[in-house]
A tleap script that builds the chain and sets N, CA, C and O, in Angstrom:
source leaprc.protein.ff14SB
mol = sequence {
  NMET SER VAL VAL THR VAL SER GLU LYS GLU
  SER GLY PRO ARG MET PRO VAL PRO LEU CYS
  SER ILE CYS GLY ALA GLU SER THR GLY ILE
  HIE PHE GLY VAL GLU ALA CYS ALA ALA CYS
  SER ALA PHE PHE ARG ARG THR VAL VAL LEU
  ARG LYS ASN TYR GLU CYS ALA LYS SER GLY
  GLU CYS SER VAL SER LYS GLY LYS LEU LEU
  ALA LEU CTRP
}
set mol.1.N position { 112.748 125.003 76.682 }
set mol.1.CA position { 112.908 123.870 77.579 }
set mol.1.C position { 112.489 122.616 76.840 }
set mol.1.O position { 111.490 122.636 76.122 }
set mol.2.N position { 113.216 121.538 76.994 }
set mol.2.CA position { 112.857 120.259 76.382 }
set mol.2.C position { 111.910 119.498 77.295 }
set mol.2.O position { 112.021 119.577 78.519 }
set mol.3.N position { 110.982 118.761 76.703 }
set mol.3.CA position { 110.060 117.986 77.496 }
set mol.3.C position { 109.815 116.649 76.873 }
set mol.3.O position { 109.937 116.508 75.657 }
set mol.4.N position { 109.469 115.650 77.669 }
set mol.4.CA position { 108.993 114.373 77.178 }
set mol.4.C position { 107.592 114.197 77.700 }
set mol.4.O position { 107.209 114.883 78.648 }
set mol.5.N position { 106.828 113.329 77.136 }
set mol.5.CA position { 105.473 113.113 77.675 }
set mol.5.C position { 105.343 111.708 78.231 }
set mol.5.O position { 105.894 110.751 77.687 }
set mol.6.N position { 104.617 111.607 79.305 }
set mol.6.CA position { 104.365 110.311 79.912 }
set mol.6.C position { 102.875 110.298 80.271 }
set mol.6.O position { 102.285 111.321 80.617 }
set mol.7.N position { 102.298 109.109 80.175 }
set mol.7.CA position { 100.882 109.000 80.506 }
set mol.7.C position { 100.699 108.952 82.002 }
set mol.7.O position { 101.319 108.136 82.684 }
set mol.8.N position { 99.820 109.853 82.536 }
set mol.8.CA position { 99.541 109.860 83.970 }
set mol.8.C position { 98.765 108.631 84.358 }
set mol.8.O position { 99.096 107.974 85.345 }
set mol.9.N position { 97.729 108.304 83.596 }
set mol.9.CA position { 96.927 107.109 83.752 }
set mol.9.C position { 96.650 106.611 82.382 }
set mol.9.O position { 96.810 107.360 81.418 }
set mol.10.N position { 96.242 105.382 82.241 }
set mol.10.CA position { 95.993 104.815 80.921 }
set mol.10.C position { 95.035 105.713 80.120 }
set mol.10.O position { 95.276 105.973 78.941 }
set mol.11.N position { 93.975 106.176 80.741 }
set mol.11.CA position { 92.958 106.971 80.041 }
set mol.11.C position { 93.171 108.479 80.225 }
set mol.11.O position { 92.438 109.274 79.636 }
set mol.12.N position { 94.166 108.888 81.036 }
set mol.12.CA position { 94.355 110.303 81.372 }
set mol.12.C position { 95.148 111.017 80.316 }
set mol.12.O position { 95.699 110.393 79.410 }
set mol.13.N position { 95.208 112.332 80.430 }
set mol.13.CA position { 95.932 113.114 79.449 }
set mol.13.C position { 97.459 112.940 79.625 }
set mol.13.O position { 97.941 112.562 80.693 }
set mol.14.N position { 98.178 113.225 78.564 }
set mol.14.CA position { 99.649 113.125 78.648 }
set mol.14.C position { 100.185 114.434 79.203 }
set mol.14.O position { 99.831 115.510 78.722 }
set mol.15.N position { 101.032 114.341 80.208 }
set mol.15.CA position { 101.599 115.478 80.855 }
set mol.15.C position { 103.048 115.687 80.456 }
set mol.15.O position { 103.805 114.718 80.394 }
set mol.16.N position { 103.467 116.934 80.177 }
set mol.16.CA position { 104.860 117.148 79.848 }
set mol.16.C position { 105.766 117.009 81.066 }
set mol.16.O position { 105.428 117.489 82.148 }
set mol.17.N position { 106.907 116.361 80.899 }
set mol.17.CA position { 107.857 116.177 81.988 }
set mol.17.C position { 109.142 116.927 81.576 }
set mol.17.O position { 109.735 116.583 80.553 }
set mol.18.N position { 109.581 117.930 82.335 }
set mol.18.CA position { 110.811 118.658 81.979 }
set mol.18.C position { 112.027 117.739 82.023 }
set mol.18.O position { 112.083 116.798 82.815 }
set mol.19.N position { 112.982 118.022 81.174 }
set mol.19.CA position { 114.232 117.277 81.081 }
set mol.19.C position { 115.350 118.030 81.803 }
set mol.19.O position { 115.316 119.254 81.934 }
set mol.20.N position { 116.323 117.279 82.258 }
set mol.20.CA position { 117.517 117.839 82.890 }
set mol.20.C position { 118.283 118.633 81.837 }
set mol.20.O position { 118.583 118.123 80.758 }
set mol.21.N position { 118.594 119.876 82.159 }
set mol.21.CA position { 119.304 120.730 81.244 }
set mol.21.C position { 120.740 120.290 80.998 }
set mol.21.O position { 121.373 120.738 80.042 }
set mol.22.N position { 121.257 119.415 81.856 }
set mol.22.CA position { 122.662 118.981 81.764 }
set mol.22.C position { 122.779 117.706 80.933 }
set mol.22.O position { 123.546 117.665 79.971 }
set mol.23.N position { 122.011 116.644 81.303 }
set mol.23.CA position { 122.173 115.349 80.634 }
set mol.23.C position { 120.985 114.879 79.873 }
set mol.23.O position { 121.098 113.917 79.114 }
set mol.24.N position { 119.825 115.513 80.032 }
set mol.24.CA position { 118.645 115.102 79.264 }
set mol.24.C position { 117.759 114.070 79.943 }
set mol.24.O position { 116.751 113.666 79.364 }
set mol.25.N position { 118.086 113.642 81.114 }
set mol.25.CA position { 117.233 112.694 81.859 }
set mol.25.C position { 116.001 113.475 82.378 }
set mol.25.O position { 115.950 114.702 82.295 }
set mol.26.N position { 115.023 112.738 82.910 }
set mol.26.CA position { 113.882 113.431 83.488 }
set mol.26.C position { 114.301 114.257 84.692 }
set mol.26.O position { 115.002 113.771 85.579 }
set mol.27.N position { 113.861 115.522 84.713 }
set mol.27.CA position { 114.205 116.441 85.768 }
set mol.27.C position { 113.432 116.115 87.053 }
set mol.27.O position { 112.301 115.634 86.995 }
set mol.28.N position { 114.036 116.375 88.185 }
set mol.28.CA position { 113.363 116.237 89.473 }
set mol.28.C position { 112.993 117.611 90.038 }
set mol.28.O position { 112.453 117.720 91.139 }
set mol.29.N position { 113.297 118.660 89.257 }
set mol.29.CA position { 112.965 120.018 89.704 }
set mol.29.C position { 114.077 121.010 89.382 }
set mol.29.O position { 115.027 120.705 88.661 }
set mol.30.N position { 113.927 122.178 89.928 }
set mol.30.CA position { 114.913 123.268 89.692 }
set mol.30.C position { 115.992 123.084 90.784 }
set mol.30.O position { 115.704 123.135 91.979 }
set mol.31.N position { 117.222 122.872 90.336 }
set mol.31.CA position { 118.365 122.757 91.213 }
set mol.31.C position { 119.465 123.664 90.678 }
set mol.31.O position { 119.795 123.593 89.494 }
set mol.32.N position { 120.023 124.493 91.503 }
set mol.32.CA position { 121.065 125.450 91.103 }
set mol.32.C position { 120.623 126.332 89.950 }
set mol.32.O position { 121.441 126.741 89.126 }
set mol.33.N position { 119.322 126.627 89.890 }
set mol.33.CA position { 118.770 127.578 88.915 }
set mol.33.C position { 118.329 126.969 87.586 }
set mol.33.O position { 117.849 127.696 86.715 }
set mol.34.N position { 118.476 125.659 87.405 }
set mol.34.CA position { 118.086 125.031 86.131 }
set mol.34.C position { 117.340 123.732 86.425 }
set mol.34.O position { 117.441 123.181 87.522 }
set mol.35.N position { 116.575 123.239 85.417 }
set mol.35.CA position { 115.955 121.945 85.544 }
set mol.35.C position { 117.078 120.894 85.615 }
set mol.35.O position { 117.950 120.871 84.747 }
set mol.36.N position { 117.064 120.058 86.601 }
set mol.36.CA position { 118.150 119.078 86.737 }
set mol.36.C position { 117.602 117.785 87.330 }
set mol.36.O position { 116.640 117.801 88.098 }
set mol.37.N position { 118.224 116.664 86.966 }
set mol.37.CA position { 117.881 115.358 87.487 }
set mol.37.C position { 118.552 115.176 88.839 }
set mol.37.O position { 119.412 115.975 89.209 }
set mol.38.N position { 118.179 114.148 89.581 }
set mol.38.CA position { 118.763 113.912 90.903 }
set mol.38.C position { 120.285 113.658 90.810 }
set mol.38.O position { 121.050 114.123 91.656 }
set mol.39.N position { 120.705 112.921 89.779 }
set mol.39.CA position { 122.156 112.594 89.645 }
set mol.39.C position { 122.996 113.845 89.396 }
set mol.39.O position { 124.026 114.044 90.039 }
set mol.40.N position { 122.556 114.676 88.470 }
set mol.40.CA position { 123.357 115.905 88.192 }
set mol.40.C position { 123.307 116.858 89.381 }
set mol.40.O position { 124.311 117.493 89.702 }
set mol.41.N position { 122.176 116.965 90.028 }
set mol.41.CA position { 122.016 117.821 91.201 }
set mol.41.C position { 122.981 117.359 92.299 }
set mol.41.O position { 123.660 118.187 92.906 }
set mol.42.N position { 123.051 116.048 92.561 }
set mol.42.CA position { 123.964 115.510 93.580 }
set mol.42.C position { 125.413 115.761 93.181 }
set mol.42.O position { 126.229 116.116 94.031 }
set mol.43.N position { 125.747 115.587 91.912 }
set mol.43.CA position { 127.105 115.783 91.438 }
set mol.43.C position { 127.556 117.213 91.699 }
set mol.43.O position { 128.627 117.440 92.261 }
set mol.44.N position { 126.736 118.177 91.291 }
set mol.44.CA position { 127.081 119.571 91.507 }
set mol.44.C position { 127.096 119.977 92.951 }
set mol.44.O position { 127.906 120.817 93.343 }
set mol.45.N position { 126.210 119.397 93.773 }
set mol.45.CA position { 126.192 119.703 95.202 }
set mol.45.C position { 127.489 119.199 95.839 }
set mol.45.O position { 128.106 119.931 96.613 }
set mol.46.N position { 127.920 117.968 95.536 }
set mol.46.CA position { 129.162 117.400 96.039 }
set mol.46.C position { 130.365 118.225 95.572 }
set mol.46.O position { 131.304 118.461 96.332 }
set mol.47.N position { 130.318 118.653 94.326 }
set mol.47.CA position { 131.418 119.452 93.769 }
set mol.47.C position { 131.590 120.746 94.557 }
set mol.47.O position { 132.710 121.140 94.883 }
set mol.48.N position { 130.479 121.398 94.857 }
set mol.48.CA position { 130.525 122.663 95.632 }
set mol.48.C position { 130.994 122.416 97.067 }
set mol.48.O position { 131.900 123.095 97.551 }
set mol.49.N position { 130.387 121.460 97.737 }
set mol.49.CA position { 130.660 121.171 99.118 }
set mol.49.C position { 132.109 120.740 99.315 }
set mol.49.O position { 132.770 121.173 100.259 }
set mol.50.N position { 132.606 119.871 98.403 }
set mol.50.CA position { 133.970 119.372 98.556 }
set mol.50.C position { 135.003 120.256 97.837 }
set mol.50.O position { 136.192 119.943 97.788 }
set mol.51.N position { 134.506 121.360 97.285 }
set mol.51.CA position { 135.397 122.321 96.576 }
set mol.51.C position { 136.225 121.643 95.494 }
set mol.51.O position { 137.427 121.889 95.393 }
set mol.52.N position { 135.611 120.809 94.698 }
set mol.52.CA position { 136.340 120.089 93.628 }
set mol.52.C position { 136.434 120.957 92.376 }
set mol.52.O position { 135.549 121.764 92.092 }
set mol.53.N position { 137.485 120.779 91.663 }
set mol.53.CA position { 137.657 121.417 90.336 }
set mol.53.C position { 137.924 120.328 89.332 }
set mol.53.O position { 138.899 119.586 89.454 }
set mol.54.N position { 137.055 120.225 88.330 }
set mol.54.CA position { 137.250 119.220 87.298 }
set mol.54.C position { 137.626 119.911 86.007 }
set mol.54.O position { 137.123 120.989 85.689 }
set mol.55.N position { 138.514 119.278 85.271 }
set mol.55.CA position { 138.925 119.810 83.971 }
set mol.55.C position { 138.786 118.716 82.929 }
set mol.55.O position { 139.030 117.545 83.219 }
set mol.56.N position { 138.405 119.083 81.746 }
set mol.56.CA position { 138.318 118.129 80.630 }
set mol.56.C position { 139.719 117.708 80.236 }
set mol.56.O position { 140.594 118.550 80.030 }
set mol.57.N position { 139.936 116.375 80.128 }
set mol.57.CA position { 141.241 115.868 79.730 }
set mol.57.C position { 141.405 115.789 78.234 }
set mol.57.O position { 142.421 115.288 77.751 }
set mol.58.N position { 140.415 116.277 77.473 }
set mol.58.CA position { 140.419 116.168 76.010 }
set mol.58.C position { 140.507 117.549 75.369 }
set mol.58.O position { 139.770 117.821 74.421 }
set mol.59.N position { 141.364 118.413 75.843 }
set mol.59.CA position { 141.531 119.752 75.278 }
set mol.59.C position { 140.227 120.506 75.150 }
set mol.59.O position { 140.011 121.208 74.162 }
set mol.60.N position { 139.337 120.371 76.154 }
set mol.60.CA position { 138.096 121.086 76.175 }
set mol.60.C position { 137.020 120.524 75.283 }
set mol.60.O position { 136.028 121.205 75.024 }
set mol.61.N position { 137.179 119.279 74.792 }
set mol.61.CA position { 136.219 118.666 73.907 }
set mol.61.C position { 135.436 117.516 74.585 }
set mol.61.O position { 134.977 116.600 73.903 }
set mol.62.N position { 135.287 117.565 75.920 }
set mol.62.CA position { 134.544 116.527 76.623 }
set mol.62.C position { 133.048 116.806 76.452 }
set mol.62.O position { 132.627 117.963 76.456 }
set mol.63.N position { 132.252 115.752 76.302 }
set mol.63.CA position { 130.812 115.947 76.162 }
set mol.63.C position { 130.114 115.334 77.390 }
set mol.63.O position { 130.619 114.409 78.025 }
set mol.64.N position { 128.950 115.886 77.687 }
set mol.64.CA position { 128.153 115.381 78.811 }
set mol.64.C position { 126.982 114.636 78.182 }
set mol.64.O position { 126.146 115.238 77.508 }
set mol.65.N position { 126.924 113.290 78.410 }
set mol.65.CA position { 125.865 112.511 77.860 }
set mol.65.C position { 125.308 111.545 78.875 }
set mol.65.O position { 126.056 110.963 79.662 }
set mol.66.N position { 124.012 111.369 78.864 }
set mol.66.CA position { 123.336 110.477 79.776 }
set mol.66.C position { 123.850 109.052 79.572 }
set mol.66.O position { 123.904 108.555 78.447 }
set mol.67.N position { 124.228 108.399 80.683 }
set mol.67.CA position { 124.608 107.020 80.689 }
set mol.67.C position { 125.991 106.709 80.151 }
set mol.67.O position { 126.292 105.544 79.890 }
set mol.68.N position { 126.842 107.707 79.977 }
set mol.68.CA position { 128.207 107.435 79.476 }
set mol.68.C position { 129.216 107.915 80.499 }
set mol.68.O position { 129.068 108.989 81.080 }
set mol.69.N position { 130.234 107.114 80.710 }
set mol.69.CA position { 131.329 107.492 81.596 }
set mol.69.C position { 132.164 108.531 80.883 }
set mol.69.O position { 132.551 108.329 79.732 }
set mol.70.N position { 132.445 109.625 81.535 }
set mol.70.CA position { 133.210 110.740 80.920 }
set mol.70.C position { 134.584 110.879 81.543 }
set mol.70.O position { 134.764 110.669 82.743 }
set mol.71.N position { 135.543 111.235 80.717 }
set mol.71.CA position { 136.885 111.524 81.214 }
set mol.71.C position { 136.957 112.969 81.687 }
set mol.71.O position { 137.167 113.871 80.877 }
set mol.72.N position { 136.791 113.196 82.951 }
set mol.72.CA position { 136.801 114.557 83.490 }
set mol.72.C position { 138.084 114.864 84.263 }
set mol.72.O position { 138.277 116.013 84.661 }
set mol.73.N position { 138.937 113.927 84.487 }
set mol.73.CA position { 140.133 114.206 85.247 }
set mol.73.C position { 141.304 113.513 84.598 }
set mol.73.O position { 142.430 113.617 85.084 }
savepdb mol mol.pdb
quit
């Protein structure tokens, strides 16, 4: 699992913060069985609820990156 460290208080110890397994942002917890941020969790929840199917428009070479607009349709 990837982690980043943030200072709890100026004089306090540094605590590891889990990263989203999908995009690498700070995780908000376990969602759908993996560490995930709020944005990825919401995306996958909407996808399931609305029964959406997304396909990569680049012959399967689409990448998932934090802060980048992706061509998924």
